[in-house]
Backbone as JSON, one array per atom type, in Angstrom:
{
  "sequence": "MGVIKISHSFATQVTPDRMFKALIMDSHNICPKLMFSSIKSIEFVEGQGEAGSIKQINFTEASPFKYVRHRIDAIDEEKFTCKHTLIEGDALMDKLEYITYEVKFEGYGRGGCICKLSSEYKAKEGVEIKEEDIELGKDRAIGMYEVVEAYLLAHPRAYT",
  "N": [[-152.21, -69.21, 140.63], [-152.26, -67.83, 137.55], [-151.24, -65.92, 134.64], [-151.43, -66.24, 131.22], [-150.12, -65.15, 128.22], [-150.67, -64.89, 124.79], [-149.83, -64.33, 121.37], [-150.67, -63.91, 117.97], [-150.63, -63.67, 114.4], [-152.03, -63.16, 111.15], [-152.13, -63.0, 107.6], [-154.47, -61.59, 105.31], [-156.45, -61.32, 102.34], [-158.28, -59.37, 102.33], [-159.49, -56.06, 102.88], [-158.67, -53.97, 105.75], [-160.87, -52.45, 106.8], [-163.17, -53.8, 105.87], [-162.87, -56.37, 107.03], [-162.98, -55.65, 109.72], [-165.54, -54.48, 109.92], [-167.19, -56.71, 109.32], [-166.32, -58.83, 111.1], [-166.19, -57.64, 113.64], [-168.02, -55.39, 114.02], [-170.41, -56.4, 112.9], [-170.66, -59.04, 113.68], [-172.63, -60.37, 115.09], [-174.67, -60.74, 113.28], [-173.53, -61.86, 110.88], [-171.9, -64.11, 111.62], [-173.58, -66.26, 112.79], [-174.96, -66.93, 110.43], [-172.95, -67.8, 108.64], [-171.61, -69.73, 110.09], [-173.41, -71.71, 110.88], [-173.54, -74.35, 111.72], [-172.25, -74.47, 114.12], [-172.7, -72.08, 115.58], [-175.52, -70.89, 117.04], [-176.85, -68.47, 117.64], [-176.15, -64.94, 118.11], [-176.37, -62.46, 120.44], [-177.04, -59.22, 121.83], [-176.79, -58.68, 125.19], [-176.51, -56.59, 126.87], [-176.35, -53.19, 125.93], [-175.44, -52.02, 122.56], [-173.23, -52.67, 121.09], [-171.26, -50.87, 121.58], [-168.45, -49.8, 123.7], [-168.52, -51.48, 126.77], [-170.77, -52.93, 126.25], [-172.41, -56.14, 126.36], [-172.16, -59.22, 124.88], [-173.72, -62.21, 123.93], [-172.91, -65.42, 122.85], [-174.55, -68.08, 121.53], [-174.29, -71.48, 121.22], [-174.71, -74.28, 118.95], [-176.2, -77.57, 119.36], [-174.29, -79.29, 118.43], [-171.9, -78.31, 119.24], [-169.27, -78.36, 121.71], [-169.7, -76.55, 123.7], [-172.13, -74.54, 125.46], [-172.8, -71.76, 125.72], [-171.22, -68.48, 125.6], [-170.25, -65.38, 127.12], [-169.26, -62.17, 126.18], [-167.66, -59.16, 127.06], [-167.45, -56.0, 125.69], [-164.67, -54.15, 125.82], [-163.2, -52.04, 124.72], [-163.39, -50.17, 121.7], [-162.48, -49.15, 118.48], [-163.37, -47.68, 115.7], [-162.06, -46.26, 113.74], [-159.37, -46.95, 113.87], [-159.54, -49.62, 113.57], [-159.62, -51.49, 115.73], [-160.25, -53.62, 118.56], [-161.07, -54.55, 121.85], [-161.99, -57.15, 123.88], [-163.55, -59.11, 126.47], [-163.92, -62.41, 127.51], [-166.22, -63.29, 129.72], [-167.96, -65.06, 130.91], [-169.3, -68.38, 130.79], [-169.22, -71.8, 129.54], [-166.91, -72.26, 128.12], [-164.85, -71.32, 129.58], [-164.18, -73.35, 131.16], [-164.23, -73.93, 133.93], [-161.74, -73.34, 134.85], [-160.66, -70.93, 134.25], [-160.66, -67.44, 135.02], [-161.15, -65.37, 133.28], [-160.85, -64.51, 129.75], [-159.06, -62.32, 127.85], [-159.2, -60.58, 124.82], [-157.45, -58.95, 122.25], [-157.8, -57.3, 119.24], [-156.59, -56.34, 116.1], [-156.66, -54.84, 112.95], [-154.56, -54.29, 110.33], [-153.53, -52.48, 107.46], [-152.13, -54.09, 104.57], [-150.0, -54.84, 101.93], [-151.52, -54.86, 98.71], [-154.51, -54.03, 99.16], [-155.03, -55.88, 101.18], [-154.84, -57.2, 104.56], [-153.27, -57.43, 107.79], [-154.16, -59.47, 110.38], [-154.01, -59.02, 113.69], [-153.85, -60.71, 116.64], [-154.17, -60.94, 120.1], [-154.17, -62.67, 123.17], [-155.11, -63.03, 126.55], [-155.0, -65.16, 129.16], [-156.46, -65.75, 132.18], [-156.0, -67.63, 134.9], [-157.92, -69.4, 137.38], [-157.42, -69.26, 140.92], [-154.98, -71.52, 142.03], [-155.15, -73.15, 139.83], [-153.74, -74.69, 137.0], [-153.07, -73.8, 133.71], [-153.33, -75.58, 130.71], [-151.43, -76.06, 127.74], [-152.74, -77.25, 125.54], [-155.42, -76.63, 126.03], [-155.49, -73.9, 125.48], [-154.66, -73.89, 122.79], [-156.83, -75.1, 121.46], [-158.9, -73.17, 121.71], [-157.68, -71.04, 120.37], [-157.42, -72.1, 117.77], [-160.13, -72.31, 117.07], [-160.9, -69.62, 117.03], [-159.29, -68.57, 114.95], [-160.29, -70.11, 112.86], [-162.86, -69.06, 112.65], [-162.3, -66.46, 111.71], [-161.19, -67.15, 109.25], [-163.39, -68.26, 107.89], [-165.06, -66.02, 107.63], [-163.37, -64.38, 106.14], [-163.25, -65.88, 103.72], [-165.9, -65.64, 102.89], [-166.04, -62.85, 102.47], [-164.19, -62.55, 100.4], [-165.49, -63.95, 98.39], [-167.68, -62.36, 98.07], [-167.27, -59.49, 97.03], [-168.5, -56.96, 97.29], [-169.7, -56.86, 99.71], [-169.92, -55.37, 102.89], [-168.71, -52.89, 102.24]],
  "CA": [[-153.01, -68.35, 139.78], [-151.34, -67.25, 136.6], [-151.72, -65.32, 133.41], [-150.69, -66.64, 130.03], [-150.39, -64.26, 127.09], [-150.21, -65.38, 123.49], [-150.12, -63.45, 120.23], [-150.46, -64.46, 116.64], [-151.16, -62.82, 113.34], [-152.08, -63.8, 109.85], [-152.45, -62.09, 106.5], [-155.67, -61.87, 104.54], [-156.54, -60.54, 101.11], [-159.42, -58.47, 102.51], [-159.08, -54.79, 103.49], [-158.92, -53.89, 107.19], [-162.2, -51.95, 107.12], [-164.17, -54.85, 105.63], [-162.71, -57.4, 108.06], [-163.45, -55.07, 110.98], [-167.0, -54.35, 109.86], [-167.83, -58.03, 109.36], [-165.98, -59.63, 112.28], [-166.37, -56.92, 114.91], [-169.24, -54.6, 114.08], [-171.61, -57.13, 112.49], [-170.49, -60.47, 113.96], [-173.89, -60.93, 115.59], [-175.48, -61.11, 112.12], [-172.86, -62.69, 109.88], [-171.34, -65.38, 112.12], [-174.56, -67.36, 112.82], [-175.3, -67.32, 109.06], [-171.84, -68.5, 108.02], [-171.16, -70.83, 110.96], [-174.68, -72.21, 111.41], [-173.41, -75.67, 112.34], [-171.72, -74.34, 115.48], [-173.24, -70.91, 116.28], [-176.97, -70.78, 116.89], [-177.2, -67.05, 117.6], [-175.35, -63.99, 118.89], [-177.27, -61.38, 120.82], [-176.56, -58.27, 122.83], [-177.48, -58.77, 126.48], [-176.47, -55.19, 127.3], [-175.79, -52.29, 124.92], [-175.64, -52.28, 121.13], [-171.95, -52.87, 120.42], [-170.27, -49.9, 122.06], [-167.71, -50.25, 124.88], [-169.4, -51.78, 127.89], [-171.81, -53.87, 125.81], [-172.17, -57.56, 126.6], [-172.67, -60.01, 123.78], [-173.77, -63.64, 124.23], [-172.88, -66.34, 121.72], [-175.22, -69.34, 121.83], [-173.8, -72.51, 120.31], [-175.64, -75.37, 118.6], [-176.02, -78.82, 120.09], [-173.09, -79.95, 117.91], [-170.73, -77.71, 119.88], [-169.02, -78.82, 123.08], [-170.08, -75.48, 124.62], [-173.51, -74.08, 125.38], [-172.78, -70.32, 125.45], [-170.22, -67.61, 126.23], [-170.56, -63.95, 127.13], [-168.12, -61.27, 126.0], [-167.85, -57.73, 127.33], [-166.63, -55.16, 124.82], [-163.94, -53.23, 126.69], [-162.82, -50.86, 123.93], [-163.59, -50.37, 120.26], [-162.09, -47.96, 117.72], [-163.74, -47.93, 114.31], [-161.11, -45.61, 112.83], [-158.1, -47.68, 113.91], [-159.88, -51.03, 113.37], [-159.18, -52.25, 116.9], [-161.27, -53.98, 119.52], [-160.64, -55.34, 123.0], [-163.16, -57.72, 124.55], [-163.22, -60.11, 127.48], [-164.85, -63.51, 127.74], [-166.44, -63.16, 131.17], [-168.86, -66.08, 131.42], [-169.63, -69.46, 129.87], [-168.53, -73.06, 129.76], [-165.6, -72.25, 127.45], [-163.85, -71.01, 130.61], [-163.84, -74.69, 131.65], [-164.04, -73.91, 135.39], [-160.31, -73.17, 135.1], [-160.25, -69.55, 133.96], [-161.5, -66.33, 135.47], [-161.53, -64.67, 132.05], [-159.91, -64.45, 128.63], [-159.14, -61.02, 127.19], [-158.74, -60.61, 123.44], [-157.24, -57.68, 121.54], [-157.8, -57.54, 117.8], [-156.24, -55.17, 115.3], [-156.53, -55.1, 111.52], [-153.67, -53.3, 109.73], [-153.37, -52.61, 106.02], [-150.96, -54.84, 104.14], [-149.99, -55.12, 100.5], [-152.51, -54.17, 97.86], [-155.89, -54.34, 99.5], [-155.16, -56.89, 102.21], [-154.53, -56.73, 105.92], [-152.73, -58.35, 108.78], [-155.01, -59.58, 111.56], [-153.17, -59.25, 114.86], [-154.67, -61.17, 117.75], [-153.48, -61.3, 121.33], [-155.08, -63.2, 124.17], [-154.59, -63.14, 127.9], [-155.76, -66.16, 129.89], [-156.29, -65.59, 133.63], [-156.44, -68.85, 135.57], [-158.43, -69.3, 138.74], [-156.39, -69.56, 141.91], [-154.67, -72.94, 142.21], [-155.37, -73.9, 138.58], [-152.71, -74.56, 135.98], [-153.62, -73.84, 132.37], [-152.57, -76.44, 129.81], [-151.22, -75.53, 126.4], [-153.76, -77.77, 124.62], [-156.65, -75.87, 126.26], [-155.33, -72.63, 124.77], [-154.59, -74.16, 121.36], [-158.17, -75.37, 120.96], [-159.58, -71.89, 121.58], [-156.99, -70.28, 119.33], [-157.79, -72.68, 116.48], [-161.52, -71.96, 116.78], [-160.95, -68.19, 116.69], [-158.72, -68.41, 113.61], [-161.26, -70.71, 111.94], [-163.94, -68.09, 112.48], [-161.76, -65.41, 110.86], [-161.02, -67.7, 107.91], [-164.72, -68.4, 107.27], [-165.51, -64.68, 107.25], [-162.5, -63.96, 105.03], [-163.7, -66.57, 102.5], [-167.16, -65.01, 102.49], [-165.76, -61.5, 101.94], [-163.53, -62.71, 99.1], [-166.5, -64.4, 97.44], [-168.66, -61.29, 97.94], [-166.44, -58.3, 97.11], [-169.25, -55.75, 97.6], [-170.21, -56.94, 101.09], [-169.23, -54.58, 103.91], [-167.89, -51.83, 101.64]],
  "C": [[-152.06, -67.64, 138.83], [-152.03, -66.65, 135.4], [-150.82, -65.79, 132.29], [-151.1, -65.72, 128.9], [-149.85, -64.91, 125.83], [-150.62, -64.37, 122.42], [-149.89, -64.22, 118.95], [-151.06, -63.51, 115.63], [-151.19, -63.63, 112.05], [-152.53, -62.76, 108.83], [-153.72, -62.55, 105.8], [-155.68, -60.96, 103.32], [-157.7, -59.55, 101.16], [-158.93, -57.21, 103.23], [-159.42, -54.76, 104.98], [-160.34, -53.43, 107.54], [-163.28, -53.0, 106.92], [-164.09, -55.96, 106.67], [-163.27, -56.9, 109.39], [-164.97, -54.97, 111.0], [-167.69, -55.7, 110.02], [-167.59, -58.74, 110.69], [-166.24, -58.94, 113.62], [-167.73, -56.24, 114.97], [-170.51, -55.4, 113.77], [-171.52, -58.64, 112.76], [-171.78, -61.12, 114.41], [-174.84, -61.32, 114.45], [-174.79, -62.12, 111.21], [-172.4, -64.05, 110.41], [-172.38, -66.5, 112.24], [-174.97, -67.83, 111.42], [-174.21, -68.17, 108.43], [-171.42, -69.74, 108.81], [-172.36, -71.49, 111.66], [-174.57, -73.59, 112.06], [-172.86, -75.6, 113.76], [-172.29, -73.17, 116.26], [-174.73, -70.79, 115.98], [-177.39, -69.33, 116.76], [-176.17, -66.24, 118.4], [-176.27, -62.82, 119.18], [-176.62, -60.47, 121.85], [-177.43, -58.4, 124.07], [-177.56, -57.38, 127.09], [-175.83, -54.37, 126.18], [-176.08, -52.73, 123.5], [-174.33, -52.44, 120.37], [-170.88, -51.88, 120.82], [-169.52, -50.49, 123.26], [-168.67, -50.38, 126.05], [-170.53, -52.74, 127.54], [-171.41, -55.3, 126.17], [-172.92, -58.34, 125.54], [-172.63, -61.49, 124.18], [-173.8, -64.43, 122.93], [-173.49, -67.65, 122.19], [-174.81, -70.36, 120.78], [-174.87, -73.57, 120.05], [-175.33, -76.59, 119.45], [-174.77, -79.57, 119.63], [-171.81, -79.44, 118.58], [-170.52, -78.29, 121.27], [-169.42, -77.78, 124.14], [-171.52, -75.07, 124.41], [-173.56, -72.6, 125.0], [-171.54, -69.69, 126.05], [-170.72, -66.17, 126.18], [-169.25, -63.16, 127.06], [-168.54, -59.86, 126.37], [-166.92, -56.97, 126.39], [-166.0, -54.09, 125.69], [-163.57, -51.93, 125.98], [-163.02, -51.2, 122.46], [-163.26, -49.06, 119.55], [-162.3, -48.25, 116.24], [-162.79, -47.29, 113.32], [-159.78, -46.35, 112.76], [-158.29, -49.18, 113.74], [-159.35, -51.91, 114.5], [-160.37, -52.52, 117.83], [-160.62, -54.79, 120.64], [-161.91, -55.84, 123.67], [-162.72, -58.85, 125.47], [-164.32, -61.14, 127.58], [-165.02, -63.6, 129.26], [-167.29, -64.28, 131.76], [-169.08, -67.15, 130.35], [-168.77, -70.68, 130.08], [-167.2, -73.16, 129.02], [-164.48, -71.88, 128.43], [-163.44, -72.28, 131.36], [-163.61, -74.77, 133.16], [-162.57, -73.76, 135.78], [-159.89, -71.71, 135.01], [-161.22, -68.55, 134.57], [-162.03, -65.57, 134.26], [-160.48, -64.88, 130.98], [-160.12, -63.1, 127.97], [-158.51, -61.13, 125.81], [-158.54, -59.18, 122.94], [-157.06, -58.01, 120.07], [-157.47, -56.24, 117.08], [-156.07, -55.6, 113.85], [-155.71, -53.96, 110.92], [-153.53, -53.57, 108.23], [-152.07, -53.3, 105.66], [-151.08, -55.09, 102.64], [-151.01, -54.29, 99.75], [-153.91, -54.66, 98.2], [-156.08, -55.42, 100.53], [-154.91, -56.32, 103.58], [-153.88, -57.85, 106.72], [-153.69, -58.3, 109.97], [-154.09, -59.93, 112.72], [-154.08, -59.56, 116.04], [-153.79, -61.45, 118.95], [-154.52, -61.69, 122.37], [-154.36, -63.28, 125.5], [-155.53, -64.06, 128.69], [-155.45, -66.04, 131.37], [-156.87, -66.81, 134.31], [-157.01, -68.54, 136.94], [-157.31, -69.71, 139.7], [-156.24, -71.08, 142.07], [-154.83, -73.78, 140.95], [-154.22, -73.62, 137.62], [-153.36, -74.71, 134.61], [-152.72, -74.69, 131.49], [-152.53, -75.84, 128.42], [-152.31, -76.0, 125.43], [-155.11, -77.09, 124.81], [-156.62, -74.56, 125.48], [-155.33, -72.85, 123.26], [-155.96, -74.4, 120.75], [-158.94, -74.07, 120.74], [-158.99, -71.03, 120.47], [-157.38, -70.78, 117.94], [-159.22, -72.32, 116.1], [-161.63, -70.5, 116.36], [-160.41, -67.97, 115.28], [-159.66, -68.99, 112.56], [-162.4, -69.77, 111.64], [-163.49, -66.97, 111.53], [-161.64, -65.91, 109.42], [-162.35, -67.87, 107.17], [-165.22, -67.04, 106.8], [-164.66, -64.14, 106.1], [-162.96, -64.58, 103.72], [-165.0, -65.96, 101.98], [-166.9, -63.65, 101.84], [-165.05, -61.56, 100.59], [-164.53, -63.12, 98.03], [-167.55, -63.33, 97.16], [-167.95, -59.93, 98.08], [-167.17, -57.0, 97.43], [-169.81, -55.75, 99.02], [-169.31, -56.14, 102.02], [-168.3, -53.53, 103.32], [-168.4, -50.48, 102.11]]
}
């Protein structure tokens, strides 16, 4: 039973507050609209987005996964940070107990930000996590951020 931690970051031309509002505060509305080929819906199973809330992402038939549930562990709208844990769903591949994500948006340059992402993968007892399993999830998460970034760049008044 082990824990693997990975971190990565990337720069965007969108301000931290807009990225945070779209990707964290309003992901349940914007992501199914922008990623309609893979995300069918996002709904709150418990709460309304505050710490302790549980959000379920339902994927389309085109996705290899059916659904996942995330628990929001901490959220700070002033510091543009969020910590959430994937607690249920087929994306855990019967290999993981959970995946915890920490997200932080920091100002960078003239009107852009650095998106800092760290993930902690907790394997079930007796299970070894493979690097390719982690890479697939990481690539999907970054792809989601890139789609929202493109939308915000094309719509400069959205989430202001």
